[in-house]
N, C-alpha and C positions, 0 to 999 in steps of 0.2 A: 182758714187765716189765723184761728186761734191753735190749732196743729201749729200750721207752722211755724209758729211765735213760740210755742212750749218746745216743738224742737230745738229752734234754734238755741234757746236760753240752754238746755240740756248739753246740747253740744259744745255749747261754751264752755259751759259746767267740766266736763269732762275732760275738754282740750286744755282748760287752766290747772285743772288738778292731774293729771298724767303729764303734763311737758312743762310744764313754769313752773308749778309749785314744789318738784322736788330739785330745783336750782337755790331753793332758798332754805338754809339749814333750820331757821324758827320756826318754819311752816313744817317740818318733816311729821309731826307728831298730828298734824290740823285734822280735823274729823270729812267723812264724807260730803263732798257738796250737793250733793245732790241727796241729801237728808233734807235741808230745809226748803229744796226746793219741793222733794213728798209733801211736808208742813205746809208749805204755802199753797200747792193745789188741794189738799185738805181743808183748808180753813176756807180758801176766798175761789174756788171754781168748782162746777160742780162733777156729779162721778164721771157721768159722760164726756166730760172734757177730757178728768183728769187721767181715767183709768189706762186706754190706751196710751197715752204717755210715760206712765210706771211700771207699765207692762215692756213696751218697748226698749225702755232704760234698762230697765231689772234685766233683762239680755241681752241687751251690750255691755251692760259692767260685770256681768256673768262671764262674759269670753271677753274682756279685757282682765279680770282680776287674776286668774287661772288659779282660782279655790275652788272648791264644790259648786257644781252648776245648780243652779237656784238658789243661791243665796239671796244673792243680793234682789234676785224677782220676790224673794220671801218675805226679805225684813223691809221691802217697801211697801209692797204689798201692808204687811201687817201695820207696818206703821200710818198708811193710810186710813186702814180701818179704825185702828187704834184713835187715832186725832179724830177721825168721825164719829167716833163712839161716844168722847170726851164731849164732842159740843154739845152733845145732846142734853149733857146737864149739866155745862158750866159753859159761859160766855167769855170763850179765850181767843175771842178778835179782839179782846181790848189788848191793845199795845203793852199795856203791863206785865202782861201773863207771855207774851212772846219769848223771853227770854229763856222763859222754866221747859216750853210748849220746847223748844230747840233742841234743848238740854234733854228733855228726857229723852226726844225720839232717838238723838246721839245716842245716850246712853242705852235706849231697847234695842238698837243695831248691835252695837259692841257685845251684849248680854244676847245678842243671837248668836253673833258670830263666835261666841268663847263658846255657846251651847254645840254648835255645828262644830267646832274642834272637840270639844269634847266627845259627843256623839259619834265622831272619825275614827278618836282614837283615844280609846277606852285608856284607862288608869293617867289621863295627861291631868296635870291642876291649873288650878289658877296662879299664876305666879306675881312677883312683885314686880315684875315689869308692866306686864299686864294690865294692873290698877291703876300706875301710873301712866301708862298711855292713855288710858279711858278717861282716868280723871283730867288728865290733860287735854282731851279732848270736848270733855262736859265743860271743861274752863274755858276753853275757845268758843264754845257753842254758845253759853250764856251772853258772852260780850257781843261777838260777831253774829249769830240766828238773826236779832232782832233788824240787824242790819241788812243782812239777805232778805228777809220776808218784806220790809220798804223799797228796796230795790227792784226786786220783783214786781211790786203791785206797780212804781213808779211805772219802770217800762214794759209792762202791760196797758199800763193805762197809755201812755204816749207813742206805744206799737198804733194801738188802735184808733188814737184820735188821730196819728199821721195816716192812716188808712182812709179813716173817711173822710180828710183832707183830699186826699188822692183821687179817691173814686167819685166825689163833688165836684172837685174840678174836669174829671172825665165825662160825669153827667151832665154836666151843664156844658161843654164843649160839642157835646153831640147834639 
């Protein structure tokens, strides 16, 4: 059931990001919506529960993006590993640090994208438009990242409460 929940959330985020958000001009510089979900998985879920979902949706995003294959998969894995590593030293499950964790994740993801571009196109430089886009995405992440993390946590609790109620009713009817 946990995998079903995570897959539904990820598909909803991919659909929102690829079909709905492009119609709103103020969201054209919004960050990748799966980044806060990867941060959520790293903070609150087990590795056994998180890794298959991250691998699956990294693969899906690589196929949807049209970029170099493996870029999203690698980025999500490093983001997951990085947040897990930081958790060993700092208790970032504190809600005060949520904005900075998601913003750092978005920044790391963008720097990995820029690094991949620089490797694939030698001689390319960091443009002012890229700096503006990255800073806009980090700004968005600071304010919306904690909302996404709390929403994922709320939906997870609600989903499993509903599933427990449904299964307990079935068990009592048998």
